[in-house]
N, C-alpha and C positions, 0 to 999 in steps of 0.2 A: 536562526540556524540551529540545527541539531548535529552534534558530533559525538563520537565515541573515542575513548582513549584506552587502549590495551584491554578491551572488553573480553571477558571470558565468562562462561556459564556452564554449569553442570547440573544434570538431573541426578541427584544423589551422587553416585560415583561415576556416572557416565558424562564425560566432558564433551559438550557439543559445540561450544564456541571457544576459539583459541586466539587471544591477543588481537582483537579486531579494533583497528583505529581508522575511522572514516569521518569525513565531513560531507554533509548533505546540503546542497546549495539551494537557497531560496529561489523560487520562480522556475525551478527545474524539476523534471521527473527523473528519479534514479531508480533503475530496475535492479533488483536482486535476482541473480540467475544461479542456477545450480540444480543438480538432481535432487530427488527426495532424500531427506536426511542430511542435507548439506548445511543446514542451520538457518535457512531463510526465515522461517516462521519464528524461530526462537529469537533471532536478532530483532525482528519487528516487535515481539512481545516485550523484550527487554527495553527497547526504546520507548514503548508505550507505557512503561511502568507497571505492566501486568506481572512480569516475572521479577522477583526480588532475589537478593542474595548473590548477585553477580560480582565478579572481581573486575577492577578497573573503574572507569568513570563514564557517565553519560551526561552531556551538558546540553541545555536548551537556553539559548541566548546567554551563554556564559554562566548559567546557574546550574549547579549540580541537580540532576533530576530527582535524586532521592530526598532532597531537602524541600521539595515542593509538596504542598498539601494536595490531596486528591482533587479537590475543587479547582485549585489553581492550575494543577497539571492538566486538567481537562479543558482549561481555557487555552492552553498552549498546543496540546496534542490530541488529535482524534484518530481512533483506530477502527478500521473496518475488518472484521474477522473473515476467515476463509468461507464459512458457511453459517447461516443462522436458520434455525428451525422455528417456525411460527405455528403454534397449535391453537391459539386463541384469537378471536376476531378483534383487530385493532385497526383503526383507519389510517390511511396514509398521512393525513394531517397530524393525528396524535402521535404517530411513530416519529415523524420529523420533529415534533415539539419536544419529544424526549431528549433530543440533542441540546435543548436549552437548559437542562438540569443544572449545569455549573453556574447559571445566572439567576435561576428562579428562586424566589423566596418561598412564601406560602402559596402563592398562586401565580400563574403566568401573567405577565404584564402585556400592555398593548405593544410595547416594543418587541417582546418575545414573539407575538403573533406576526408582527410586521416583518421580522427577520425570516420567519418560516415562510410567509407568503412570498417574499422576494426570492428565496431559494427555490420554492416550488415553481415559480415562474421561469427562473433561469434553467431549471432542469426539465421544463415542460411537463410538470406534474399537476397543473391546475385542474385539468379535466378529471383526474382520478382522486382528488383530494379526499373524498368521502367514501371511497371504496375500501374494503378490507384488504389487508396485506396478503392474506392467503387466497385471494381471488385473482392476484396479478400474475403475469408471466414472469419468467426468470429475469428478463431484462428490465422490466418495470420494477421488480423488487430490488434489484441491485441499484437502480437509480434512487430509489427511496432510501436505502441504507446509506448511500453516499450523501444524500441530502441531509439525513439525520446527523452525519458526521460534520457536515458543513455548518449546521445550525449551532455547533459549538464555537463557531468563528475561530478556528484554530490557526496557528502559524505553521503547524506541521500536520500532514495527513499521511497516515500509514495504512496501507491496504495489503491484505494477504490474499493473493490470487483473485483479484476482483473480476476476472473474466472467466473463471473456471465454470464449466457446465453451461456456458452461454453459446448460442449459435454465432456464426461469423458476423452477422449484422449487429447483434447486440454487443459483441466484443469490441467492434469498431466504435460503436456508440459510446461505450464506457470510456475507451481510451481518448476519444475526442472531448468528452466531458472533462477528463483529467487534464488534458492540454489547456483547456480554457481556464480551469481552476488555477493552474500553475501561472498563467499570465497575470493573475492577481497578486503574485509574489509569494504564494504558499509553497512551502517545501513539501514535495510529494515523494514518497518512497513506496515502491510496490514489489511484492514477490510475484514472479511470473514464470511460467514454463515455456510459453511460445516465444522462441527467439526472434522470429520474424515480426511478430506483433510488437515485441519490445523494441527491436531495431527501428521500426517505422514510427514509433510514437514517443520514445523516451530520449532523454538527453545524455544521461550518464549511466554507466553500467558497472556493477560489481559482481564478479564471478566468485562464488563461494564453493570451496572444495573441502569436504570433511571438516567443516567448521572453521576453516581458515580463509582469509581473503587471498584468493589465488591470483587474481589480476583485476584491475579496475581501469576505467578510462572511457573513451568515447567509442565511436564505431570501429576504430582500428583494433580493438581487442577481439573482434569477431574473425578469428583466423582458424584454419583447419587444425592447427596444433593445439590451440587453447580449447577448442570444442572437443577434440579427441580426448584430451586430458580430463575434461570436466564430465563428459557424458559417455565416453567410451564408444564413440561412433565416428566413422569417416564421413566427412561432408565436403561439398563443393561450395565455394562462396562466389556468388554472382553480384557484382556491384553495378548498379544502374546510374551511379553518379550522385545519388542522394542518400541511398542506404544500401547496406549489403543484404542479399537474400541467401539464406542458408538452406542448402538442398542436401538432405541426408542421402548417403550412398550405401553404407553398410555398417554393421556393428563391428567393433574391434574384437578379433578372436581372443578368447581368454587364455 
C-alpha cells in the first residue's frame, strides 16, 4: 500500500499541493481527476520519488519513501509518464527489458528474460517483440511502456494520463489491461481526464482542485455539484445501474 500524510509541494514559491492525505488500495485502480493544473501529475511524481523536497510524508508498506534507495524504490513503484519521445531505434523486447534494471547486475539473467517473455505474452506483444518502438502505433507503444513498468514487478503502478492521444479502441484496451493488472493485487493510480472512461474502469476516485483533495470516494462523488466546482461546467448524470455517465450541458458563466 502507498499512502500520503499531509503532503505538500511547491515549485520554488508556487505551491501546487496542499496537505494531501490519501490511502491507495492494493488490487484497485484509483483515478486522480481534475482540470489541468490541479496537481495530478505533481502528486504522481511525488509518489514515484521523482520530485523531492516535499513537506509531509509518503509511505510504501509503512516505510518512508525518502529512505528507500533508488534501486529498492524501483522494485516497489513503477511510473509511466504522460508522454515519451523515442528518436532512436530500440526493439520492443529491449525496451521491456529496461524495466528489469532494478534487478540486473552486470548482464540480464535467464530469469530477467523469462519475466519479460511472460509479460509480453500477457499483453499480447509476442508478435512484435523484435520491431522497433518508433514503428508502432500509439496503442502498441503504450502497451510496451506499461509492459516495461510491469517488468519492474512493482507493488504500485503510477500512470500519468495513460490513454491520452489514443483512439477509443486503444483507450479501452489500456484500461482493460490495467483492470487485469489490478486483479494481481497491484495498487494502480492513474491521472485521467475522461470522466466516463474513469467511471467505467476505476474503483476509487480522488478529485483534486487547486492542489487540494476536494472530494474522494466511489461513484457517488460524480454529482453535478462536484463536477461544476471542479471543471466549471454544468452536467447531467445518467446512471444505468452499474456506472454514472456524465453528459456535459454547458460551461458555467464567469
